[in-house]
All heavy atoms as a GROMACS GRO file, in nm:
protein
  603
    1MET      N    1  -5.794  11.861 -20.698
    1MET     CA    2  -5.811  11.913 -20.565
    1MET      C    3  -5.707  11.830 -20.479
    1MET      O    4  -5.696  11.715 -20.494
    1MET     CB    5  -5.944  11.889 -20.510
    1MET     CG    6  -6.052  11.996 -20.558
    1MET     SD    7  -6.215  11.953 -20.502
    1MET     CE    8  -6.298  11.972 -20.661
    2GLY      N    9  -5.666  11.898 -20.372
    2GLY     CA   10  -5.563  11.837 -20.295
    2GLY      C   11  -5.630  11.743 -20.196
    2GLY      O   12  -5.749  11.747 -20.164
    3GLN      N   13  -5.545  11.645 -20.142
    3GLN     CA   14  -5.597  11.554 -20.049
    3GLN      C   15  -5.646  11.617 -19.917
    3GLN      O   16  -5.737  11.578 -19.858
    3GLN     CB   17  -5.490  11.447 -20.012
    3GLN     CG   18  -5.539  11.328 -19.934
    3GLN     CD   19  -5.438  11.220 -19.915
    3GLN    OE1   20  -5.331  11.239 -19.961
    3GLN    NE2   21  -5.472  11.114 -19.838
    4ALA      N   22  -5.583  11.719 -19.867
    4ALA     CA   23  -5.621  11.788 -19.743
    4ALA      C   24  -5.765  11.846 -19.755
    4ALA      O   25  -5.842  11.837 -19.669
    4ALA     CB   26  -5.523  11.898 -19.717
    5PHE      N   27  -5.799  11.904 -19.879
    5PHE     CA   28  -5.922  11.952 -19.901
    5PHE      C   29  -6.033  11.843 -19.905
    5PHE      O   30  -6.136  11.854 -19.839
    5PHE     CB   31  -5.932  12.036 -20.038
    5PHE     CG   32  -6.065  12.080 -20.074
    5PHE    CD1   33  -6.124  12.194 -20.011
    5PHE    CD2   34  -6.147  12.008 -20.156
    5PHE    CE1   35  -6.248  12.236 -20.042
    5PHE    CE2   36  -6.278  12.047 -20.190
    5PHE     CZ   37  -6.318  12.165 -20.133
    6GLN      N   38  -6.003  11.737 -19.962
    6GLN     CA   39  -6.099  11.628 -19.968
    6GLN      C   40  -6.129  11.568 -19.833
    6GLN      O   41  -6.237  11.524 -19.796
    6GLN     CB   42  -6.050  11.523 -20.065
    6GLN     CG   43  -6.050  11.570 -20.206
    6GLN     CD   44  -5.994  11.459 -20.305
    6GLN    OE1   45  -5.937  11.358 -20.263
    6GLN    NE2   46  -6.008  11.489 -20.433
    7MET      N   47  -6.028  11.563 -19.743
    7MET     CA   48  -6.049  11.503 -19.607
    7MET      C   49  -6.140  11.589 -19.525
    7MET      O   50  -6.208  11.540 -19.438
    7MET     CB   51  -5.913  11.490 -19.546
    7MET     CG   52  -5.832  11.378 -19.601
    7MET     SD   53  -5.661  11.359 -19.539
    7MET     CE   54  -5.703  11.320 -19.370
    8CYS      N   55  -6.141  11.724 -19.537
    8CYS     CA   56  -6.223  11.806 -19.460
    8CYS      C   57  -6.363  11.832 -19.508
    8CYS      O   58  -6.445  11.904 -19.463
    8CYS     CB   59  -6.153  11.943 -19.422
    8CYS     SG   60  -6.143  12.050 -19.561
    9CYS      N   61  -6.390  11.775 -19.630
    9CYS     CA   62  -6.516  11.796 -19.700
    9CYS      C   63  -6.598  11.670 -19.696
    9CYS      O   64  -6.557  11.564 -19.729
    9CYS     CB   65  -6.482  11.832 -19.850
    9CYS     SG   66  -6.616  11.824 -19.949
   10PHE      N   67  -6.725  11.689 -19.647
   10PHE     CA   68  -6.814  11.568 -19.636
   10PHE      C   69  -6.873  11.537 -19.779
   10PHE      O   70  -6.876  11.423 -19.822
   10PHE     CB   71  -6.932  11.605 -19.547
   10PHE     CG   72  -6.888  11.607 -19.408
   10PHE    CD1   73  -6.945  11.702 -19.322
   10PHE    CD2   74  -6.793  11.515 -19.349
   10PHE    CE1   75  -6.905  11.708 -19.184
   10PHE    CE2   76  -6.754  11.530 -19.218
   10PHE     CZ   77  -6.810  11.616 -19.133
   11LEU      N   78  -6.923  11.638 -19.844
   11LEU     CA   79  -6.996  11.616 -19.978
   11LEU      C   80  -6.968  11.734 -20.065
   11LEU      O   81  -6.943  11.853 -20.013
   11LEU     CB   82  -7.146  11.611 -19.960
   11LEU     CG   83  -7.211  11.489 -19.898
   11LEU    CD1   84  -7.355  11.509 -19.874
   11LEU    CD2   85  -7.182  11.365 -19.977
   12GLN      N   86  -6.963  11.715 -20.193
   12GLN     CA   87  -6.948  11.828 -20.285
   12GLN      C   88  -7.021  11.796 -20.418
   12GLN      O   89  -7.023  11.668 -20.453
   12GLN     CB   90  -6.800  11.858 -20.312
   12GLN     CG   91  -6.722  11.754 -20.369
   12GLN     CD   92  -6.564  11.784 -20.371
   12GLN    OE1   93  -6.534  11.906 -20.366
   12GLN    NE2   94  -6.487  11.683 -20.372
   13GLY      N   95  -7.067  11.889 -20.493
   13GLY     CA   96  -7.137  11.865 -20.614
   13GLY      C   97  -7.229  11.980 -20.657
   13GLY      O   98  -7.239  12.084 -20.585
   14TYR      N   99  -7.281  11.970 -20.772
   14TYR     CA  100  -7.361  12.082 -20.833
   14TYR      C  101  -7.510  12.068 -20.773
   14TYR      O  102  -7.557  11.958 -20.752
   14TYR     CB  103  -7.371  12.077 -20.975
   14TYR     CG  104  -7.252  12.121 -21.048
   14TYR    CD1  105  -7.158  12.042 -21.108
   14TYR    CD2  106  -7.232  12.264 -21.056
   14TYR    CE1  107  -7.045  12.098 -21.160
   14TYR    CE2  108  -7.123  12.314 -21.116
   14TYR     CZ  109  -7.025  12.231 -21.169
   14TYR     OH  110  -6.917  12.290 -21.235
   15MET      N  111  -7.562  12.180 -20.730
   15MET     CA  112  -7.704  12.193 -20.694
   15MET      C  113  -7.750  12.322 -20.744
   15MET      O  114  -7.682  12.410 -20.791
   15MET     CB  115  -7.713  12.194 -20.547
   15MET     CG  116  -7.681  12.064 -20.478
   15MET     SD  117  -7.725  12.053 -20.297
   15MET     CE  118  -7.640  12.185 -20.230
   16LEU      N  119  -7.888  12.342 -20.743
   16LEU     CA  120  -7.947  12.465 -20.781
   16LEU      C  121  -7.964  12.556 -20.659
   16LEU      O  122  -8.003  12.503 -20.557
   16LEU     CB  123  -8.080  12.447 -20.852
   16LEU     CG  124  -8.076  12.378 -20.983
   16LEU    CD1  125  -8.210  12.339 -21.040
   16LEU    CD2  126  -7.992  12.461 -21.092
   17LYS      N  127  -7.940  12.683 -20.676
   17LYS     CA  128  -7.958  12.791 -20.561
   17LYS      C  129  -8.047  12.900 -20.618
   17LYS      O  130  -8.026  12.952 -20.732
   17LYS     CB  131  -7.827  12.835 -20.514
   17LYS     CG  132  -7.839  12.940 -20.406
   17LYS     CD  133  -7.708  13.008 -20.375
   17LYS     CE  134  -7.732  13.124 -20.275
   17LYS     NZ  135  -7.823  13.224 -20.319
   18LYS      N  136  -8.150  12.931 -20.540
   18LYS     CA  137  -8.230  13.038 -20.579
   18LYS      C  138  -8.169  13.167 -20.539
   18LYS      O  139  -8.122  13.189 -20.426
   18LYS     CB  140  -8.368  13.033 -20.505
   18LYS     CG  141  -8.480  13.133 -20.557
   18LYS     CD  142  -8.608  13.095 -20.492
   18LYS     CE  143  -8.719  13.192 -20.554
   18LYS     NZ  144  -8.844  13.158 -20.486
   19GLY      N  145  -8.176  13.272 -20.627
   19GLY     CA  146  -8.101  13.402 -20.607
   19GLY      C  147  -8.171  13.484 -20.510
   19GLY      O  148  -8.304  13.470 -20.490
   20HIS      N  149  -8.101  13.559 -20.425
   20HIS     CA  150  -8.153  13.649 -20.316
   20HIS      C  151  -8.232  13.767 -20.386
   20HIS      O  152  -8.342  13.792 -20.330
   20HIS     CB  153  -8.042  13.694 -20.237
   20HIS     CG  154  -8.086  13.788 -20.130
   20HIS    ND1  155  -8.163  13.750 -20.017
   20HIS    CD2  156  -8.079  13.919 -20.119
   20HIS    CE1  157  -8.191  13.848 -19.931
   20HIS    NE2  158  -8.131  13.953 -19.994
   21LYS      N  159  -8.186  13.832 -20.479
   21LYS     CA  160  -8.247  13.948 -20.535
   21LYS      C  161  -8.332  13.915 -20.657
   21LYS      O  162  -8.445  13.962 -20.672
   21LYS     CB  163  -8.143  14.057 -20.576
   21LYS     CG  164  -8.078  14.114 -20.448
   21LYS     CD  165  -7.974  14.226 -20.488
   21LYS     CE  166  -7.911  14.282 -20.367
   21LYS     NZ  167  -7.803  14.374 -20.393
   22ARG      N  168  -8.277  13.845 -20.750
   22ARG     CA  169  -8.342  13.823 -20.884
   22ARG      C  170  -8.438  13.696 -20.871
   22ARG      O  171  -8.518  13.675 -20.971
   22ARG     CB  172  -8.240  13.808 -20.990
   22ARG     CG  173  -8.169  13.942 -21.013
   22ARG     CD  174  -8.061  13.930 -21.111
   22ARG     NE  175  -8.095  13.886 -21.239
   22ARG     CZ  176  -8.014  13.849 -21.334
   22ARG    NH1  177  -7.888  13.862 -21.317
   22ARG    NH2  178  -8.065  13.811 -21.454
   23LYS      N  179  -8.429  13.620 -20.778
   23LYS     CA  180  -8.519  13.498 -20.752
   23LYS      C  181  -8.510  13.400 -20.865
   23LYS      O  182  -8.600  13.312 -20.881
   23LYS     CB  183  -8.659  13.543 -20.732
   23LYS     CG  184  -8.674  13.646 -20.622
   23LYS     CD  185  -8.640  13.585 -20.492
   23LYS     CE  186  -8.670  13.693 -20.380
   23LYS     NZ  187  -8.606  13.657 -20.251
   24ASN      N  188  -8.404  13.395 -20.949
   24ASN     CA  189  -8.387  13.286 -21.049
   24ASN      C  190  -8.296  13.177 -20.994
   24ASN      O  191  -8.233  13.199 -20.896
   24ASN     CB  192  -8.322  13.347 -21.173
   24ASN     CG  193  -8.191  13.415 -21.145
   24ASN    OD1  194  -8.163  13.462 -21.046
   24ASN    ND2  195  -8.101  13.402 -21.247
   25TRP      N  196  -8.314  13.061 -21.056
   25TRP     CA  197  -8.234  12.948 -21.012
   25TRP      C  198  -8.110  12.936 -21.087
   25TRP      O  199  -8.106  12.945 -21.212
   25TRP     CB  200  -8.320  12.828 -21.017
   25TRP     CG  201  -8.437  12.812 -20.928
   25TRP    CD1  202  -8.555  12.868 -20.946
   25TRP    CD2  203  -8.429  12.764 -20.793
   25TRP    NE1  204  -8.640  12.847 -20.831
   25TRP    CE2  205  -8.559  12.782 -20.740
   25TRP    CE3  206  -8.332  12.703 -20.710
   25TRP    CZ2  207  -8.598  12.747 -20.602
   25TRP    CZ3  208  -8.364  12.667 -20.581
   25TRP    CH2  209  -8.495  12.688 -20.530
   26THR      N  210  -7.993  12.911 -21.022
   26THR     CA  211  -7.863  12.903 -21.081
   26THR      C  212  -7.784  12.787 -21.032
   26THR      O  213  -7.794  12.758 -20.910
   26THR     CB  214  -7.781  13.032 -21.053
   26THR    OG1  215  -7.856  13.142 -21.086
   26THR    CG2  216  -7.650  13.031 -21.126
   27GLU      N  217  -7.725  12.716 -21.118
   27GLU     CA  218  -7.646  12.597 -21.079
   27GLU      C  219  -7.517  12.647 -21.023
   27GLU      O  220  -7.444  12.727 -21.070
   27GLU     CB  221  -7.612  12.514 -21.208
   27GLU     CG  222  -7.548  12.381 -21.168
   27GLU     CD  223  -7.524  12.289 -21.283
   27GLU    OE1  224  -7.442  12.328 -21.373
   27GLU    OE2  225  -7.588  12.185 -21.296
   28ARG      N  226  -7.478  12.593 -20.898
   28ARG     CA  227  -7.358  12.631 -20.826
   28ARG      C  228  -7.286  12.499 -20.776
   28ARG      O  229  -7.360  12.399 -20.753
   28ARG     CB  230  -7.393  12.718 -20.708
   28ARG     CG  231  -7.451  12.849 -20.747
   28ARG     CD  232  -7.348  12.941 -20.796
   28ARG     NE  233  -7.411  13.074 -20.815
   28ARG     CZ  234  -7.377  13.152 -20.921
   28ARG    NH1  235  -7.299  13.106 -21.015
   28ARG    NH2  236  -7.435  13.273 -20.931
   29TRP      N  237  -7.164  12.505 -20.764
   29TRP     CA  238  -7.082  12.398 -20.700
   29TRP      C  239  -7.078  12.416 -20.550
   29TRP      O  240  -7.030  12.518 -20.506
   29TRP     CB  241  -6.931  12.393 -20.754
   29TRP     CG  242  -6.859  12.280 -20.712
   29TRP    CD1  243  -6.769  12.293 -20.608
   29TRP    CD2  244  -6.855  12.148 -20.749
   29TRP    NE1  245  -6.715  12.162 -20.583
   29TRP    CE2  246  -6.774  12.076 -20.672
   29TRP    CE3  247  -6.935  12.080 -20.847
   29TRP    CZ2  248  -6.745  11.942 -20.685
   29TRP    CZ3  249  -6.907  11.942 -20.870
   29TRP    CH2  250  -6.817  11.875 -20.788
   30PHE      N  251  -7.143  12.320 -20.478
   30PHE     CA  252  -7.148  12.331 -20.327
   30PHE      C  253  -7.054  12.245 -20.266
   30PHE      O  254  -7.025  12.132 -20.317
   30PHE     CB  255  -7.286  12.302 -20.283
   30PHE     CG  256  -7.392  12.406 -20.305
   30PHE    CD1  257  -7.447  12.421 -20.429
   30PHE    CD2  258  -7.426  12.485 -20.201
   30PHE    CE1  259  -7.542  12.520 -20.453
   30PHE    CE2  260  -7.520  12.579 -20.213
   30PHE     CZ  261  -7.582  12.602 -20.351
   31VAL      N  262  -6.991  12.289 -20.153
   31VAL     CA  263  -6.890  12.203 -20.077
   31VAL      C  264  -6.940  12.209 -19.931
   31VAL      O  265  -6.951  12.311 -19.873
   31VAL     CB  266  -6.749  12.263 -20.090
   31VAL    CG1  267  -6.656  12.186 -19.998
   31VAL    CG2  268  -6.702  12.262 -20.231
   32LEU      N  269  -6.970  12.091 -19.877
   32LEU     CA  270  -7.020  12.079 -19.739
   32LEU      C  271  -6.905  12.045 -19.655
   32LEU      O  272  -6.840  11.941 -19.674
   32LEU     CB  273  -7.127  11.973 -19.726
   32LEU     CG  274  -7.175  11.936 -19.596
   32LEU    CD1  275  -7.242  12.049 -19.529
   32LEU    CD2  276  -7.265  11.807 -19.598
   33LYS      N  277  -6.874  12.118 -19.549
   33LYS     CA  278  -6.782  12.101 -19.450
   33LYS      C  279  -6.857  12.087 -19.316
   33LYS      O  280  -6.974  12.110 -19.306
   33LYS     CB  281  -6.677  12.216 -19.452
   33LYS     CG  282  -6.601  12.226 -19.578
   33LYS     CD  283  -6.503  12.340 -19.571
   33LYS     CE  284  -6.444  12.357 -19.709
   33LYS     NZ  285  -6.358  12.477 -19.721
   34PRO      N  286  -6.787  12.058 -19.206
   34PRO     CA  287  -6.854  12.031 -19.075
   34PRO      C  288  -6.958  12.139 -19.032
   34PRO      O  289  -7.060  12.105 -18.983
   34PRO     CB  290  -6.748  12.019 -18.978
   34PRO     CG  291  -6.630  11.964 -19.063
   34PRO     CD  292  -6.640  12.030 -19.187
   35ASN      N  293  -6.927  12.272 -19.043
   35ASN     CA  294  -7.007  12.369 -18.998
   35ASN      C  295  -7.054  12.471 -19.103
   35ASN      O  296  -7.112  12.581 -19.075
   35ASN     CB  297  -6.943  12.446 -18.880
   35ASN     CG  298  -6.919  12.355 -18.763
   35ASN    OD1  299  -7.009  12.278 -18.729
   35ASN    ND2  300  -6.806  12.361 -18.705
   36ILE      N  301  -7.030  12.447 -19.234
   36ILE     CA  302  -7.052  12.545 -19.334
   36ILE      C  303  -7.076  12.484 -19.465
   36ILE      O  304  -7.013  12.378 -19.498
   36ILE     CB  305  -6.930  12.650 -19.334
   36ILE    CG1  306  -6.973  12.772 -19.415
   36ILE    CG2  307  -6.811  12.582 -19.386
   36ILE    CD1  308  -6.867  12.887 -19.401
   37ILE      N  309  -7.157  12.543 -19.548
   37ILE     CA  310  -7.174  12.501 -19.691
   37ILE      C  311  -7.122  12.622 -19.775
   37ILE      O  312  -7.172  12.736 -19.754
   37ILE     CB  313  -7.317  12.483 -19.729
   37ILE    CG1  314  -7.371  12.362 -19.644
   37ILE    CG2  315  -7.324  12.443 -19.874
   37ILE    CD1  316  -7.518  12.338 -19.664
   38SER      N  317  -7.019  12.604 -19.856
   38SER     CA  318  -6.967  12.703 -19.945
   38SER      C  319  -7.009  12.680 -20.081
   38SER      O  320  -7.027  12.569 -20.119
   38SER     CB  321  -6.811  12.715 -19.929
   38SER     OG  322  -6.774  12.742 -19.811
   39TYR      N  323  -7.039  12.785 -20.157
   39TYR     CA  324  -7.078  12.760 -20.294
   39TYR      C  325  -7.001  12.850 -20.391
   39TYR      O  326  -6.957  12.961 -20.359
   39TYR     CB  327  -7.231  12.769 -20.322
   39TYR     CG  328  -7.295  12.901 -20.269
   39TYR    CD1  329  -7.320  13.005 -20.359
   39TYR    CD2  330  -7.332  12.916 -20.143
   39TYR    CE1  331  -7.386  13.114 -20.323
   39TYR    CE2  332  -7.386  13.035 -20.097
   39TYR     CZ  333  -7.416  13.137 -20.188
   39TYR     OH  334  -7.483  13.250 -20.143
   40TYR      N  335  -6.971  12.796 -20.509
   40TYR     CA  336  -6.887  12.855 -20.607
   40TYR      C  337  -6.954  12.851 -20.747
   40TYR      O  338  -7.046  12.778 -20.770
   40TYR     CB  339  -6.755  12.774 -20.616
   40TYR     CG  340  -6.680  12.756 -20.487
   40TYR    CD1  341  -6.715  12.668 -20.390
   40TYR    CD2  342  -6.567  12.840 -20.455
   40TYR    CE1  343  -6.654  12.653 -20.274
   40TYR    CE2  344  -6.510  12.836 -20.332
   40TYR     CZ  345  -6.551  12.734 -20.247
   40TYR     OH  346  -6.475  12.725 -20.118
   41VAL      N  347  -6.892  12.929 -20.836
   41VAL     CA  348  -6.949  12.926 -20.977
   41VAL      C  349  -6.930  12.791 -21.039
   41VAL      O  350  -7.015  12.743 -21.107
   41VAL     CB  351  -6.878  13.047 -21.059
   41VAL    CG1  352  -6.907  13.026 -21.213
   41VAL    CG2  353  -6.916  13.179 -21.012
   42SER      N  354  -6.814  12.724 -21.012
   42SER     CA  355  -6.779  12.600 -21.074
   42SER      C  356  -6.696  12.518 -20.987
   42SER      O  357  -6.642  12.566 -20.880
   42SER     CB  358  -6.718  12.613 -21.219
   42SER     OG  359  -6.594  12.679 -21.193
   43GLU      N  360  -6.664  12.395 -21.022
   43GLU     CA  361  -6.597  12.306 -20.934
   43GLU      C  362  -6.438  12.337 -20.919
   43GLU      O  363  -6.372  12.278 -20.848
   43GLU     CB  364  -6.615  12.159 -20.973
   43GLU     CG  365  -6.579  12.130 -21.116
   43GLU     CD  366  -6.626  11.994 -21.159
   43GLU    OE1  367  -6.562  11.888 -21.116
   43GLU    OE2  368  -6.724  11.989 -21.236
   44ASP      N  369  -6.393  12.432 -21.001
   44ASP     CA  370  -6.255  12.477 -20.992
   44ASP      C  371  -6.222  12.562 -20.866
   44ASP      O  372  -6.112  12.583 -20.832
   44ASP     CB  373  -6.203  12.544 -21.122
   44ASP     CG  374  -6.270  12.674 -21.148
   44ASP    OD1  375  -6.341  12.724 -21.056
   44ASP    OD2  376  -6.251  12.731 -21.255
   45LEU      N  377  -6.329  12.605 -20.798
   45LEU     CA  378  -6.328  12.668 -20.664
   45LEU      C  379  -6.263  12.811 -20.680
   45LEU      O  380  -6.216  12.864 -20.577
   45LEU     CB  381  -6.258  12.593 -20.565
   45LEU     CG  382  -6.314  12.443 -20.540
   45LEU    CD1  383  -6.234  12.374 -20.435
   45LEU    CD2  384  -6.453  12.445 -20.505
   46LYS      N  385  -6.253  12.863 -20.790
   46LYS     CA  386  -6.186  12.994 -20.812
   46LYS      C  387  -6.273  13.111 -20.777
   46LYS      O  388  -6.225  13.214 -20.725
   46LYS     CB  389  -6.134  13.009 -20.958
   46LYS     CG  390  -6.014  12.914 -20.987
   46LYS     CD  391  -5.973  12.937 -21.128
   46LYS     CE  392  -5.858  12.842 -21.156
   46LYS     NZ  393  -5.801  12.857 -21.299
   47ASP      N  394  -6.406  13.107 -20.811
   47ASP     CA  395  -6.495  13.220 -20.781
   47ASP      C  396  -6.593  13.181 -20.683
   47ASP      O  397  -6.704  13.133 -20.702
   47ASP     CB  398  -6.563  13.258 -20.919
   47ASP     CG  399  -6.639  13.387 -20.903
   47ASP    OD1  400  -6.630  13.453 -20.800
   47ASP    OD2  401  -6.710  13.422 -21.004
   48LYS      N  402  -6.562  13.207 -20.551
   48LYS     CA  403  -6.652  13.169 -20.442
   48LYS      C  404  -6.776  13.275 -20.440
   48LYS      O  405  -6.739  13.400 -20.440
   48LYS     CB  406  -6.581  13.183 -20.310
   48LYS     CG  407  -6.660  13.137 -20.188
   48LYS     CD  408  -6.579  13.131 -20.067
   48LYS     CE  409  -6.648  13.067 -19.951
   48LYS     NZ  410  -6.560  13.066 -19.834
   49LYS      N  411  -6.895  13.226 -20.432
   49LYS     CA  412  -7.007  13.315 -20.437
   49LYS      C  413  -7.064  13.339 -20.289
   49LYS      O  414  -7.127  13.436 -20.262
   49LYS     CB  415  -7.113  13.260 -20.526
   49LYS     CG  416  -7.076  13.246 -20.672
   49LYS     CD  417  -7.032  13.372 -20.734
   49LYS     CE  418  -7.140  13.469 -20.762
   49LYS     NZ  419  -7.109  13.577 -20.831
   50GLY      N  420  -7.036  13.252 -20.193
   50GLY     CA  421  -7.091  13.271 -20.062
   50GLY      C  422  -7.078  13.153 -19.975
   50GLY      O  423  -7.028  13.046 -20.008
   51ASP      N  424  -7.120  13.174 -19.849
   51ASP     CA  425  -7.129  13.062 -19.751
   51ASP      C  426  -7.262  13.059 -19.682
   51ASP      O  427  -7.335  13.161 -19.670
   51ASP     CB  428  -7.027  13.091 -19.636
   51ASP     CG  429  -6.878  13.082 -19.691
   51ASP    OD1  430  -6.847  12.993 -19.758
   51ASP    OD2  431  -6.802  13.177 -19.661
   52ILE      N  432  -7.295  12.939 -19.627
   52ILE     CA  433  -7.414  12.921 -19.552
   52ILE      C  434  -7.369  12.854 -19.427
   52ILE      O  435  -7.306  12.747 -19.428
   52ILE     CB  436  -7.525  12.831 -19.622
   52ILE    CG1  437  -7.566  12.893 -19.755
   52ILE    CG2  438  -7.644  12.800 -19.527
   52ILE    CD1  439  -7.639  12.800 -19.844
   53ILE      N  440  -7.376  12.924 -19.316
   53ILE     CA  441  -7.336  12.873 -19.183
   53ILE      C  442  -7.438  12.772 -19.129
   53ILE      O  443  -7.560  12.793 -19.134
   53ILE     CB  444  -7.317  12.991 -19.083
   53ILE    CG1  445  -7.230  13.104 -19.136
   53ILE    CG2  446  -7.275  12.939 -18.944
   53ILE    CD1  447  -7.085  13.053 -19.159
   54LEU      N  448  -7.388  12.661 -19.086
   54LEU     CA  449  -7.483  12.556 -19.032
   54LEU      C  450  -7.467  12.556 -18.880
   54LEU      O  451  -7.357  12.545 -18.821
   54LEU     CB  452  -7.432  12.415 -19.081
   54LEU     CG  453  -7.442  12.403 -19.231
   54LEU    CD1  454  -7.385  12.267 -19.272
   54LEU    CD2  455  -7.578  12.424 -19.286
   55ASP      N  456  -7.584  12.576 -18.809
   55ASP     CA  457  -7.567  12.575 -18.662
   55ASP      C  458  -7.645  12.450 -18.612
   55ASP      O  459  -7.671  12.357 -18.694
   55ASP     CB  460  -7.636  12.706 -18.604
   55ASP     CG  461  -7.784  12.725 -18.639
   55ASP    OD1  462  -7.841  12.620 -18.687
   55ASP    OD2  463  -7.840  12.830 -18.630
   56GLY      N  464  -7.669  12.447 -18.478
   56GLY     CA  465  -7.730  12.322 -18.423
   56GLY      C  466  -7.867  12.300 -18.472
   56GLY      O  467  -7.924  12.194 -18.447
   57ASN      N  468  -7.936  12.390 -18.538
   57ASN     CA  469  -8.075  12.372 -18.589
   57ASN      C  470  -8.073  12.325 -18.724
   57ASN      O  471  -8.182  12.312 -18.786
   57ASN     CB  472  -8.145  12.514 -18.583
   57ASN     CG  473  -8.159  12.561 -18.435
   57ASN    OD1  474  -8.195  12.480 -18.355
   57ASN    ND2  475  -8.136  12.683 -18.423
   58CYS      N  476  -7.960  12.288 -18.792
   58CYS     CA  477  -7.957  12.246 -18.926
   58CYS      C  478  -7.910  12.097 -18.930
   58CYS      O  479  -7.834  12.058 -18.844
   58CYS     CB  480  -7.868  12.330 -19.014
   58CYS     SG  481  -7.921  12.502 -19.025
   59CYS      N  482  -7.946  12.027 -19.041
   59CYS     CA  483  -7.888  11.901 -19.057
   59CYS      C  484  -7.884  11.871 -19.201
   59CYS      O  485  -7.932  11.942 -19.288
   59CYS     CB  486  -7.983  11.789 -18.991
   59CYS     SG  487  -8.134  11.771 -19.067
   60VAL      N  488  -7.800  11.775 -19.231
   60VAL     CA  489  -7.773  11.735 -19.371
   60VAL      C  490  -7.827  11.582 -19.392
   60VAL      O  491  -7.791  11.502 -19.311
   60VAL     CB  492  -7.623  11.751 -19.416
   60VAL    CG1  493  -7.605  11.690 -19.553
   60VAL    CG2  494  -7.581  11.893 -19.402
   61GLU      N  495  -7.902  11.563 -19.492
   61GLU     CA  496  -7.954  11.426 -19.514
   61GLU      C  497  -7.917  11.384 -19.656
   61GLU      O  498  -7.934  11.454 -19.752
   61GLU     CB  499  -8.106  11.430 -19.505
   61GLU     CG  500  -8.174  11.309 -19.527
   61GLU     CD  501  -8.326  11.306 -19.510
   61GLU    OE1  502  -8.368  11.388 -19.424
   61GLU    OE2  503  -8.392  11.244 -19.593
   62VAL      N  504  -7.856  11.270 -19.669
   62VAL     CA  505  -7.819  11.209 -19.797
   62VAL      C  506  -7.920  11.108 -19.826
   62VAL      O  507  -7.947  11.021 -19.750
   62VAL     CB  508  -7.671  11.140 -19.784
   62VAL    CG1  509  -7.636  11.079 -19.916
   62VAL    CG2  510  -7.572  11.250 -19.745
   63LYS      N  511  -7.978  11.119 -19.947
   63LYS     CA  512  -8.074  11.027 -20.000
   63LYS      C  513  -8.030  10.956 -20.118
   63LYS      O  514  -8.003  11.019 -20.218
   63LYS     CB  515  -8.203  11.102 -20.041
   63LYS     CG  516  -8.283  11.172 -19.920
   63LYS     CD  517  -8.402  11.234 -19.963
   63LYS     CE  518  -8.475  11.298 -19.850
   63LYS     NZ  519  -8.597  11.346 -19.885
   64GLY      N  520  -8.006  10.825 -20.104
   64GLY     CA  521  -7.958  10.747 -20.223
   64GLY      C  522  -7.813  10.780 -20.246
   64GLY      O  523  -7.749  10.850 -20.185
   65SER      N  524  -7.761  10.713 -20.353
   65SER     CA  525  -7.620  10.731 -20.390
   65SER      C  526  -7.598  10.847 -20.488
   65SER      O  527  -7.489  10.900 -20.492
   65SER     CB  528  -7.565  10.598 -20.451
   65SER     OG  529  -7.634  10.570 -20.567
   66LYS      N  530  -7.701  10.888 -20.556
   66LYS     CA  531  -7.689  10.990 -20.655
   66LYS      C  532  -7.753  11.126 -20.607
   66LYS      O  533  -7.700  11.237 -20.637
   66LYS     CB  534  -7.749  10.955 -20.788
   66LYS     CG  535  -7.671  10.846 -20.854
   66LYS     CD  536  -7.726  10.819 -20.984
   66LYS     CE  537  -7.643  10.701 -21.059
   66LYS     NZ  538  -7.698  10.663 -21.184
   67GLN      N  539  -7.861  11.119 -20.546
   67GLN     CA  540  -7.943  11.236 -20.498
   67GLN      C  541  -7.892  11.275 -20.352
   67GLN      O  542  -7.903  11.197 -20.259
   67GLN     CB  543  -8.086  11.214 -20.499
   67GLN     CG  544  -8.169  11.333 -20.464
   67GLN     CD  545  -8.319  11.298 -20.457
   67GLN    OE1  546  -8.356  11.184 -20.479
   67GLN    NE2  547  -8.394  11.403 -20.431
   68LYS      N  548  -7.851  11.398 -20.330
   68LYS     CA  549  -7.812  11.438 -20.206
   68LYS      C  550  -7.903  11.565 -20.169
   68LYS      O  551  -7.912  11.656 -20.255
   68LYS     CB  552  -7.666  11.477 -20.205
   68LYS     CG  553  -7.581  11.348 -20.216
   68LYS     CD  554  -7.438  11.391 -20.236
   68LYS     CE  555  -7.351  11.270 -20.261
   68LYS     NZ  556  -7.392  11.178 -20.361
   69THR      N  557  -7.954  11.578 -20.056
   69THR     CA  558  -8.045  11.679 -20.024
   69THR      C  559  -7.994  11.752 -19.885
   69THR      O  560  -7.965  11.684 -19.790
   69THR     CB  561  -8.191  11.634 -19.983
   69THR    OG1  562  -8.234  11.559 -20.108
   69THR    CG2  563  -8.275  11.747 -19.953
   70ILE      N  564  -7.977  11.883 -19.896
   70ILE     CA  565  -7.940  11.958 -19.784
   70ILE      C  566  -8.060  12.042 -19.740
   70ILE      O  567  -8.117  12.108 -19.821
   70ILE     CB  568  -7.827  12.051 -19.809
   70ILE    CG1  569  -7.703  11.970 -19.856
   70ILE    CG2  570  -7.784  12.135 -19.687
   70ILE    CD1  571  -7.589  12.040 -19.906
   71HIS      N  572  -8.109  12.024 -19.622
   71HIS     CA  573  -8.227  12.100 -19.586
   71HIS      C  574  -8.220  12.141 -19.436
   71HIS      O  575  -8.140  12.088 -19.362
   71HIS     CB  576  -8.355  12.015 -19.613
   71HIS     CG  577  -8.361  11.886 -19.532
   71HIS    ND1  578  -8.419  11.880 -19.402
   71HIS    CD2  579  -8.314  11.763 -19.557
   71HIS    CE1  580  -8.409  11.760 -19.365
   71HIS    NE2  581  -8.347  11.686 -19.445
   72ASP      N  582  -8.314  12.224 -19.403
   72ASP     CA  583  -8.316  12.285 -19.269
   72ASP      C  584  -8.413  12.196 -19.194
   72ASP      O  585  -8.525  12.157 -19.234
   72ASP     CB  586  -8.369  12.428 -19.266
   72ASP     CG  587  -8.364  12.492 -19.138
   72ASP    OD1  588  -8.311  12.438 -19.042
   72ASP    OD2  589  -8.401  12.606 -19.130
   73CYS      N  590  -8.379  12.151 -19.071
   73CYS     CA  591  -8.461  12.059 -18.995
   73CYS      C  592  -8.562  12.127 -18.901
   73CYS      O  593  -8.638  12.063 -18.829
   73CYS     CB  594  -8.376  11.967 -18.909
   73CYS     SG  595  -8.283  11.853 -18.999
   74LEU      N  596  -8.570  12.258 -18.906
   74LEU     CA  597  -8.669  12.335 -18.823
   74LEU      C  598  -8.813  12.308 -18.863
   74LEU      O  599  -8.839  12.276 -18.967
   74LEU     CB  600  -8.645  12.470 -18.822
   74LEU     CG  601  -8.516  12.526 -18.764
   74LEU    CD1  602  -8.495  12.675 -18.781
   74LEU    CD2  603  -8.509  12.492 -18.621
   0.00000   0.00000   0.00000
């Protein structure tokens, strides 16, 4: 990954995401940027699966050095 990409990215890594229609859990590569979380099939960033827009009602909390949690603060 290029240096420009790494500078605009706060956190990145694998997490589980629950499917919208099939309700199964799938491992995805997530990339957290200032106002958006994008998720991909893998860390090569070739197959983008979607975005989650972060507004003023959301926050990101990092717990420990290995476990990172993204949650809604409402």
